C-alpha positions as CSV (number, residue, x, y, z in Angstrom):
1,M,27.4,-29.0,37.8
2,N,31.0,-27.8,37.4
3,S,33.0,-30.8,36.0
4,P,36.6,-31.3,37.1
5,R,37.3,-31.9,33.4
6,G,35.8,-28.6,32.3
7,L,32.6,-26.7,32.1
8,I,29.4,-27.6,30.5
9,I,28.4,-24.5,28.4
10,A,24.9,-24.2,27.0
11,I,24.3,-21.7,24.2
12,D,20.6,-21.3,23.2
13,G,18.8,-18.7,21.2
14,V,16.8,-17.8,18.1
15,A,17.7,-19.0,14.6
16,G,20.3,-16.8,12.9
17,S,21.6,-15.3,16.1
18,G,25.1,-16.7,15.6
19,K,24.9,-19.7,18.0
20,S,26.7,-22.2,15.7
21,T,29.7,-20.1,14.8
22,T,30.1,-18.7,18.3
23,A,29.8,-22.2,19.9
24,K,32.3,-23.7,17.4
25,L,34.9,-20.9,18.0
26,V,34.4,-20.8,21.8
27,A,35.0,-24.6,21.9
28,K,38.1,-24.2,19.8
29,R,39.5,-21.4,22.1
30,L,38.8,-23.4,25.3
31,G,39.9,-26.7,23.9
32,Y,36.4,-28.1,24.4
33,M,34.2,-30.4,22.3
34,H,31.5,-28.6,20.3
35,I,28.1,-30.2,19.9
36,D,25.6,-28.7,17.4
37,T,22.3,-30.2,18.5
38,G,20.4,-28.5,15.8
39,A,22.5,-30.4,13.2
40,M,21.5,-33.6,15.0
41,Y,17.8,-32.8,14.5
42,R,18.5,-31.9,10.9
43,A,20.2,-35.2,10.3
44,V,17.3,-37.1,11.7
45,A,14.9,-35.0,9.5
46,L,17.0,-35.9,6.5
47,K,16.8,-39.6,7.2
48,M,13.1,-39.5,7.8
49,L,12.6,-37.6,4.5
50,R,14.8,-40.2,2.7
51,C,12.9,-43.1,4.2
52,G,9.5,-41.6,3.7
53,V,8.7,-41.6,7.4
54,E,5.9,-39.1,8.4
55,V,6.2,-37.1,11.6
56,T,2.9,-38.6,12.7
57,D,4.0,-42.2,12.4
58,S,5.3,-42.9,15.9
59,D,6.1,-46.6,15.4
60,K,8.2,-46.0,12.2
61,I,10.0,-43.1,13.9
62,E,10.9,-45.3,16.9
63,D,12.3,-48.0,14.5
64,L,14.2,-45.4,12.5
65,L,15.8,-43.9,15.6
66,H,16.9,-47.2,16.9
67,N,18.7,-47.8,13.6
68,T,20.2,-44.3,13.2
69,L,23.7,-43.0,14.2
70,V,24.4,-39.3,14.2
71,S,27.9,-38.1,14.9
72,Q,30.2,-35.2,14.4
73,K,33.8,-34.8,13.4
74,E,36.2,-32.1,12.3
75,V,37.4,-31.9,8.8
76,D,40.1,-29.3,8.1
77,G,39.2,-27.6,11.4
78,L,35.5,-27.4,10.5
79,P,32.6,-29.4,12.1
80,H,31.0,-32.0,9.8
81,V,27.9,-34.0,10.5
82,L,27.7,-37.7,9.8
83,L,24.5,-39.7,9.3
84,D,25.1,-43.4,9.6
85,G,28.7,-42.8,8.7
86,A,28.1,-40.6,5.7
87,D,28.9,-36.9,5.6
88,V,25.7,-34.9,5.3
89,T,26.9,-31.5,6.3
90,D,25.7,-29.7,3.2
91,E,22.5,-31.8,2.7
92,I,21.1,-30.9,6.1
93,R,21.3,-27.1,5.4
94,T,19.0,-27.0,2.4
95,P,15.7,-25.0,2.5
96,E,13.8,-28.3,2.3
97,I,15.4,-29.6,5.5
98,S,14.9,-26.2,7.1
99,L,11.2,-26.5,6.6
100,W,11.1,-30.2,7.6
101,V,13.2,-29.9,10.8
102,G,10.6,-27.8,12.7
103,P,7.9,-30.5,12.7
104,V,10.5,-33.2,13.3
105,S,12.0,-31.5,16.3
106,E,8.5,-31.1,17.8
107,N,8.0,-34.9,17.8
108,P,8.3,-36.1,21.4
109,R,9.9,-39.4,20.4
110,V,12.5,-37.7,18.4
111,R,13.2,-35.2,21.2
112,K,13.5,-38.0,23.8
113,H,16.1,-39.9,21.8
114,L,18.1,-36.9,20.9
115,V,18.1,-35.4,24.4
116,R,19.5,-38.7,25.6
117,W,22.2,-38.7,22.9
118,Q,23.1,-35.1,23.8
119,R,23.4,-35.8,27.5
120,D,25.6,-38.8,26.8
121,L,27.9,-36.7,24.7
122,G,28.2,-33.8,27.1
123,K,28.0,-35.5,30.6
124,N,31.8,-35.4,31.1
125,G,32.1,-31.7,30.7
126,A,34.6,-29.6,28.7
127,V,31.9,-29.2,26.1
128,V,29.9,-26.4,24.4
129,L,26.4,-27.4,23.3
130,E,24.2,-25.2,21.2
131,G,20.6,-25.4,20.3
132,R,17.2,-24.2,21.6
133,D,16.7,-26.1,24.8
134,I,20.1,-26.9,26.1
135,G,19.9,-24.7,29.2
136,T,16.3,-25.5,30.0
137,V,16.0,-29.3,29.1
138,V,19.2,-31.0,28.1
139,F,21.5,-29.6,30.7
140,P,19.4,-27.4,33.1
141,D,22.3,-27.5,35.5
142,A,24.9,-26.4,33.0
143,D,27.7,-24.3,34.4
144,L,27.3,-21.5,32.0
145,K,24.1,-20.6,30.1
146,I,24.1,-18.2,27.2
147,Y,20.9,-17.0,25.4
148,M,21.6,-15.3,22.1
149,V,19.3,-12.8,20.4
150,A,19.5,-10.4,17.5
151,D,17.0,-8.4,15.4
152,L,15.3,-10.1,12.5
153,K,17.1,-8.2,9.7
154,A,20.6,-8.9,11.2
155,R,19.7,-12.6,11.5
156,A,18.3,-12.8,8.0
157,K,21.4,-11.1,6.5
158,R,23.6,-13.7,8.3
159,R,21.5,-16.6,7.3
160,R,21.3,-15.5,3.6
161,K,25.1,-15.1,3.5
162,E,25.5,-18.6,4.9
163,M,23.1,-20.0,2.4
164,L,24.9,-18.3,-0.5
165,T,28.1,-20.1,0.5
166,R,26.2,-23.3,0.0
167,G,24.9,-22.3,-3.4
168,I,21.4,-21.5,-2.2
169,D,20.0,-18.1,-3.3
170,Q,16.9,-16.8,-1.6
171,S,15.7,-13.2,-1.3
172,M,16.0,-11.4,2.0
173,T,12.2,-11.4,2.2
174,E,12.1,-15.2,1.9
175,V,14.8,-15.6,4.5
176,E,13.1,-13.3,6.9
177,T,9.7,-15.0,6.4
178,A,11.3,-18.4,7.1
179,L,13.0,-17.2,10.2
180,Q,9.8,-15.7,11.6
181,A,8.0,-19.0,10.9
182,R,10.7,-20.9,12.7
183,D,10.6,-18.5,15.7
184,E,6.8,-19.0,15.9
185,R,7.2,-22.8,15.8
186,D,10.1,-22.9,18.3
187,S,8.4,-20.7,20.8
188,N,5.0,-22.3,20.7
189,R,5.7,-26.0,20.3
190,E,4.3,-28.3,23.0
191,H,7.6,-30.0,23.9
192,S,10.7,-28.1,25.0
193,P,9.7,-24.7,23.6
194,L,12.4,-22.1,23.0
195,R,12.7,-19.9,26.1
196,K,15.5,-18.3,28.1
197,A,16.6,-20.2,31.2
198,S,16.1,-18.1,34.3
199,D,19.8,-18.0,35.0
200,A,21.0,-17.6,31.4
201,I,23.0,-14.5,30.3
202,I,21.5,-12.7,27.4
203,V,23.9,-11.8,24.6
204,D,22.4,-9.5,21.9
205,T,24.5,-10.1,18.8
206,T,22.8,-7.5,16.5
207,D,25.8,-5.2,16.5
208,L,28.5,-7.6,17.5
209,T,31.1,-9.2,15.3
210,I,31.7,-12.9,15.6
211,G,35.0,-12.1,17.4
212,D,33.1,-9.9,19.9
213,Q,30.6,-12.7,20.6
214,V,33.3,-15.3,21.1
215,D,35.4,-13.0,23.3
216,K,32.4,-12.4,25.6
217,V,31.5,-16.0,26.1
218,V,35.2,-17.1,26.6
219,E,35.6,-14.3,29.2
220,L,32.6,-15.6,31.1
221,A,33.8,-19.1,30.9
222,R,37.3,-18.3,32.1
223,K,35.9,-16.3,35.1
224,M,33.9,-19.4,36.1
225,T,37.0,-21.7,35.9
226,T,38.9,-19.3,38.1
227,G,36.5,-19.5,41.0
228,G,33.2,-18.1,39.9
229,A,31.4,-21.3,38.9
230,R,28.0,-22.2,40.5
231,S,28.0,-25.0,42.9
């Protein structure tokens, strides 16, 4: 699905593997748009929590989604998430939302709406999308598919560091437990479970720096734009 305007790059993988930072920097290096699909689910989870909508209430979820706008913009070079026009970048990264987003993302109505939004955003190419089902569901014919993995301790260390920058202090044990629970939910959910696309390239980030990760993906992308893209 190589677009004349640029590649569609799908970056999937487990929580804490470095998807978000890598995708953001790869997009910047290539001059592409970056779409954090996980942040979109978190924003919807935040709105459901605010409105008191349960994940089992399909009718209310449908109404809420029809009256919700999730978008992204850059502020001082950093991606920010907007929910109905308000910046919720920090609010969607709290432990409460981290617990809530799993069940929300499993809801088929939520997934249907968000997959449609994501396809609309990325259909013209020159885009880096990151999440858990980009290469398998959202863009199964993406030009370049990356699947990122890392061992649990490395992931927990990164996640805890990120949380501390937001003023959230949890122990390594708590962070590891939360990541394991998220892995279990993501891999075993009924709709769009986390799995590697058959043609995805595995990148193990356990011992890689962010710079190494970005260089690797950018190199793969540039090879494709100089004649190696799939037809």
